[in-house]
Backbone as a ProteinNet text record, in pm:
[ID]
protein_1_A
[PRIMARY]
MASPKPQAHENAGRVIQFLGILGVIGIAGFLINSSLSESSRLHRLFESAEIIGLLVTLLVVTILIIFVGGAVRKHKEWARIVAMLYAAILLLGFPIGTIIGVYILWNLALKWKVGSSPT
[TERTIARY]
-7342.8	-7438.3	-7477.9	-7478.5	-7508.5	-7658.7	-7692.2	-7833.4	-7887.3	-8018.5	-8073.8	-8068.5	-8052.3	-8046.7	-8183	-8186.7	-8316.1	-8382.3	-8513.4	-8588.4	-8594.6	-8629.8	-8630.1	-8723.3	-8842.2	-8935.1	-8879.9	-8803.2	-8742.8	-8637.6	-8557.9	-8458.3	-8525.1	-8628.9	-8699.5	-8762.7	-8821.7	-8883.4	-8782.5	-8664.4	-8559.6	-8516	-8501.6	-8461.2	-8568.9	-8694.6	-8804.6	-8809.4	-8796.1	-8796.5	-8677.6	-8561.8	-8443.6	-8467.4	-8529.9	-8559.2	-8656.8	-8754.4	-8847.3	-8777.5	-8686.7	-8612.1	-8523	-8461.9	-8382.6	-8469	-8593.4	-8684.9	-8715.7	-8739.5	-8766	-8643.6	-8525.5	-8401.9	-8383.6	-8416	-8405.7	-8498.8	-8621.3	-8717.3	-8669.6	-8622.5	-8571.5	-8450.3	-8361.8	-8245.4	-8284.5	-8385.6	-8434.3	-8487.2	-8565.5	-8621.6	-8512.7	-8415.3	-8306.1	-8223	-8192	-8116.2	-8191.2	-8321.7	-8401	-8405.8	-8407.9	-8414	-8280.1	-8169.7	-8038.4	-8004.5	-8079.7	-8058.2	-8116	-8115	-8170.9	-8314.7	-8352	-8487.2	-8592.6	-8560.4	-8659.3	-8683.3	-8578.9	-8594.3	-8685.9	-8666.3	-8750.4	-8894.8	-8913.1	-9047.9	-9116.2	-9045.3	-9102.3	-9134.6	-9047.8	-9066.9	-9196.9	-9223.5	-9341.5	-9466.5	-9455.5	-9575.6	-9648.8	-9578.1	-9635.8	-9711.1	-9840.2	-9921	-9879	-9829.9	-9786.4	-9666.7	-9571.8	-9452.9	-9491.6	-9576.6	-9621	-9695.7	-9782.3	-9855.7	-9762.8	-9662.1	-9564.5	-9486.2	-9441.1	-9366.2	-9451.6	-9575.3	-9665.1	-9691.8	-9715.4	-9738.6	-9616.5	-9498.3	-9376.1	-9357	-9386	-9371.7	-9469.4	-9593.3	-9692.9	-9652.6	-9606.9	-9566.4	-9447.8	-9349.1	-9233.9	-9272.2	-9363.9	-9411	-9487	-9566.8	-9636.1	-9537.2	-9429.1	-9327	-9264.7	-9236.2	-9181.8	-9281.8	-9408.8	-9514.4	-9526.2	-9522.9	-9531.6	-9410.4	-9292.3	-9173.4	-9186.5	-9244.3	-9267.6	-9368	-9470.7	-9570.6	-9512.2	-9422.2	-9355.3	-9271	-9202.2	-9121.6	-9207.2	-9333.8	-9427	-9499.7	-9462.5	-9514.9	-9663.9	-9705.8	-9844.6	-9859.4	-9958.5	-9977.4	-10010.8	-10095.3	-10130.4	-10006.4	-9915.5	-9793.7	-9701.2	-9705.1	-9624	-9666	-9796.1	-9847.6	-9810	-9830	-9796.2	-9645.8	-9565.4	-9420.3	-9374.5	-9440.9	-9404.9	-9438.2	-9546.9	-9578.5	-9472.9	-9433.3	-9328.1	-9197.2	-9163.7	-9041.1	-9047.5	-9165.8	-9180.5	-9155.4	-9198.4	-9171.8	-9022.3	-8959.1	-8814.7	-8735.2	-8787	-8716.1	-8685.8	-8766.4	-8746.7	-8624.9	-8577.7	-8464.8	-8331.5	-8297.9	-8174.4	-8053.6	-7949.1	-7922.5	-7951	-7942.4	-7955.4	-8096.6	-8196.6	-8335.1	-8367.4	-8309	-8331.4	-8274.2	-8154.8	-8092.4	-8173.8	-8214.3	-8291.9	-8428.6	-8492.9	-8623.6	-8618.5	-8515.2	-8499.8	-8478.4	-8398.2	-8373.1	-8503.5	-8582	-8708.3	-8803.3	-8816	-8904.3	-8858.8	-8729.2	-8675.7	-8711	-8696.7	-8729.2	-8879.1	-8959.1	-9103.2	-9175.2	-9124.8	-9192.3	-9141.3	-9011.7	-8955.3	-8927.9	-8905.4	-8868.7	-8978.3	-9090	-9199.9	-9264.1	-9275.3	-9338.8	-9486.6	-9572	-9714.6	-9770.5	-9849.7	-9916.7	-9831.8	-9703.9	-9621.8	-9632.2	-9628.3	-9636.4	-9495.5	-9480.8	-9346.6	-9299.5	-9168.2	-9112.5	-9069.3
-1142.6	-1248	-1253.1	-1369.6	-1387.3	-1372.3	-1313.9	-1300.1	-1436.2	-1458.9	-1589.4	-1609.8	-1735.7	-1771.4	-1746.3	-1679.1	-1654.3	-1785.3	-1785.4	-1904.2	-1912.6	-2030.5	-2055.6	-1960.7	-1934.3	-1845.5	-1702.8	-1662.9	-1529.8	-1521.2	-1627	-1630.2	-1625.3	-1705.7	-1707.8	-1571.9	-1511.9	-1380.1	-1274.4	-1279	-1182.5	-1199.5	-1322.8	-1348.2	-1297.1	-1323.7	-1279.2	-1127.3	-1061.6	-915.7	-859.8	-923.2	-878.8	-886.5	-994.8	-1008	-900.2	-868.4	-761.1	-627.4	-599.9	-474.2	-468.3	-581	-584.7	-552.7	-601	-570.8	-422.7	-358.7	-214.5	-138	-179.9	-114.8	-133.2	-252.2	-277.3	-189.1	-173.9	-87	57.4	102.1	239.1	259.6	160.8	170.8	180.5	102.8	109.4	248.6	304.3	437.8	544.7	534.2	632.2	620.6	499.1	478.7	533.9	513.6	564.3	715.9	776	922.3	986.1	914.4	968.2	949.8	865.2	843.9	961.8	946.5	1051.3	1079.4	1206.2	1242.3	1187.1	1175.6	1121.7	972.9	903	760.7	744.1	828.5	823.1	856.1	954.3	994	879.6	815	701.3	585.6	564.6	455.4	471.7	592.3	614	648	653.2	665.4	532.7	425.1	292.5	254.6	231.5	192.2	55.9	-29.2	-161.9	-153	-65.5	-49.8	8.9	109.1	169.5	66	-10.8	-115.5	-220.7	-258.4	-356.9	-303.6	-179.5	-120.8	-110.2	-68.5	-58.1	-195.9	-294.1	-430.9	-484.8	-465.3	-510.7	-442	-312.9	-240.3	-292.4	-316.2	-369.2	-508.2	-592.4	-727.9	-723.6	-639.7	-633.6	-580	-485.2	-435.6	-545.7	-622.9	-735.9	-841.5	-862.6	-958	-911.8	-783.2	-729.8	-749.6	-723	-739.6	-886.2	-978.2	-1121.3	-1164.1	-1114.9	-1146.9	-1101.7	-984.1	-936.6	-1022.8	-1068.3	-1155	-1292.3	-1342.1	-1469.9	-1454.2	-1342.4	-1318.6	-1313.9	-1273.7	-1269.8	-1402.3	-1502.8	-1639.9	-1648.8	-1581.5	-1587.2	-1705.3	-1788.9	-1910	-1877.5	-1777	-1741.7	-1697.8	-1627.9	-1580.7	-1697.5	-1799.6	-1918.4	-1980.3	-1990.7	-2050.9	-1965.2	-1832.9	-1742.3	-1746.2	-1748.5	-1751.6	-1882.4	-1990.9	-2118.1	-2116.5	-2053	-2037.3	-1950.7	-1844.8	-1756.8	-1834.3	-1913.2	-1993.1	-2095.3	-2152.2	-2247.7	-2179	-2055.4	-1980.1	-1951.6	-1920.7	-1894.4	-2015.3	-2134.5	-2255.8	-2256.2	-2185.4	-2181.3	-2098.6	-2012.6	-1925	-1989.5	-2089.9	-2165.6	-2078.1	-2080.9	-2158	-2080.7	-1945.7	-1866.3	-1874.9	-1857.8	-1866	-2002.4	-2105.7	-2241.3	-2255.8	-2205.3	-2214.4	-2136.7	-2015.8	-1933.7	-1997.3	-2045.6	-2109.9	-2233	-2315.2	-2434.2	-2393.2	-2290.4	-2243.5	-2196.7	-2118.9	-2070.1	-2187.1	-2276.7	-2392.3	-2479.8	-2499	-2580.4	-2520.1	-2388.7	-2322.3	-2321.7	-2305.5	-2293.2	-2427.5	-2527.1	-2656.8	-2750.7	-2753.3	-2851.6	-2796.6	-2668.1	-2612.4	-2527.2	-2511.5	-2431.3	-2503.8	-2436.9	-2496.1	-2455.1	-2550.5	-2524.8	-2495.8	-2389.6	-2354.8	-2278.6	-2262.7	-2185.8	-2038.7	-1958.9	-1815.7	-1758.7	-1644	-1584.8	-1541.9	-1546.4	-1507.9	-1364.6
17994	17974.9	17827.2	17771	17629	17604.8	17490	17455.6	17412.2	17431.2	17392.8	17241.2	17203.9	17062	16998.4	16881.7	16816.8	16774.5	16782.5	16741.8	16590	16540.6	16396	16321.7	16378.1	16308.2	16301.8	16400.3	16395.7	16285.5	16271.3	16163.6	16026.6	16008.1	15879.6	15852	15954.1	15936.6	15896.8	15957.2	15921.6	15775.7	15732.9	15593.8	15497.8	15529.3	15442.7	15437.2	15552.6	15553.2	15475.7	15488.7	15415.3	15264.7	15219.4	15076.1	15029.7	15113.8	15079.6	15070.4	15164.7	15161.4	15038.1	15001.9	14878.4	14756.6	14756.9	14646.8	14637.4	14750.6	14751.8	14702.6	14748.1	14703.3	14552.3	14501.3	14358.1	14277	14324.1	14253.9	14258.9	14375.6	14387.9	14297.2	14291.6	14204.1	14057.2	14019.2	13881.4	13850.1	13942.4	13919.9	13916.4	14005.8	14007.6	13880.5	13839.2	13716.9	13596.6	13594.1	13482.3	13482.6	13601.3	13607	13571.6	13592.6	13558.9	13411.8	13345.3	13202.6	13124.6	12996.6	12911.5	12951.2	12953.4	12996.6	12901.5	12772.7	12678.9	12706.5	12750.1	12782.7	12904	13004.3	13123.6	13087.8	13004.7	12963.5	12890.6	12798	12724.4	12818.9	12917.5	13012.3	13089.4	13135.5	13218.5	13138.3	13006.8	12924.3	12915.5	12934.6	12921.8	13049.2	13035.7	13150.7	13204.3	13116	13159.4	13254.1	13221.3	13305.6	13440.5	13439.8	13565.6	13648.4	13585.6	13657.5	13714.4	13638.4	13685.8	13805.2	13798.1	13910	14035.8	14020.2	14136	14194.9	14108.7	14156.6	14231	14174.9	14241.3	14375.9	14382.4	14508.5	14613	14573.3	14666.6	14715.8	14625.2	14663.7	14759.8	14733.1	14822.1	14959.6	14965.8	15095.3	15168.2	15097.2	15160	15210.1	15138.1	15181.6	15312.7	15323.1	15448.4	15561.8	15535.1	15635.3	15679	15584.4	15616.6	15699	15664.5	15742.5	15886.7	15907.6	16044.1	16118	16047.9	16110.5	16143	16058.7	16088.2	16214.4	16226.8	16346.9	16472.8	16456.8	16570.4	16590.3	16510.9	16522.8	16488	16383.1	16335.8	16240	16265.1	16184.7	16039	16014.5	15877.1	15799.6	15867.5	15800.8	15767.3	15850.4	15822.4	15689.3	15666.8	15543	15422.2	15434.4	15323.6	15296.4	15402.2	15385.5	15321.9	15353.7	15291.6	15142	15104.3	14961.8	14892.1	14959	14905.1	14889.9	14990.8	14984.7	14871.4	14847.6	14737.7	14602.6	14590	14466.3	14454.5	14568.2	14566.3	14519.3	14540.9	14500	14350.4	14272.4	14127.1	14087.1	14175.6	14143.6	14171.9	14092.7	14112.8	14083.9	14161.1	14282.1	14411.3	14406.5	14529.3	14585.6	14501.6	14547.6	14605.7	14547.5	14598.2	14739.1	14759.8	14892	14994.8	14960.2	15053.4	15077.4	14971.7	14985.7	15074.2	15057.1	15141.1	15286.1	15310	15446.1	15512.8	15440.3	15496.3	15521.6	15424.2	15442.7	15559.2	15571.9	15680.4	15815.6	15827.1	15953.2	15981.9	15878.9	15901.2	15905	15834.8	15831.9	15940.3	15961.3	16053	16192.5	16204.8	16333.9	16397.9	16332	16384.4	16501.5	16613.2	16731.5	16732.4	16699.7	16689.2	16827.8	16835	16960.1	17058.5	17031.5	17124.9	17092.5	17193.6	17172.8	17167.4	17101.9	17094	17232.6	17249.9	17379.8	17380.6
[MASK]
+++++++++++++++++++++++++++++++++++++++++++++++++++++++++++++++++++++++++++++++++++++++++++++++++++++++++++++++++++++++

């Protein structure tokens, strides 16, 4: 017996969570690459409060993106609004971000069933 086709909000939520996970992997890769480089370079990198603040901010944002993606999959209305804002920002990342942003917006704006509960 075939499994039921995922609903549009589930697809959008999976894409959003995937992007968040890619962000975490990117931050981890940056840190690993920096640690494998010359030790003086790593030391100089982490002496800068701006760099540390940027890394922490990026990590927090990517974790929030994963959380929002999970809430979209659960059909939460507040998450739909936040995800649509995120998708609008993605539109600026031509061409890949634009394609992903349009896909998320299409699923959340045109295919979202208002008032329906998740199955």
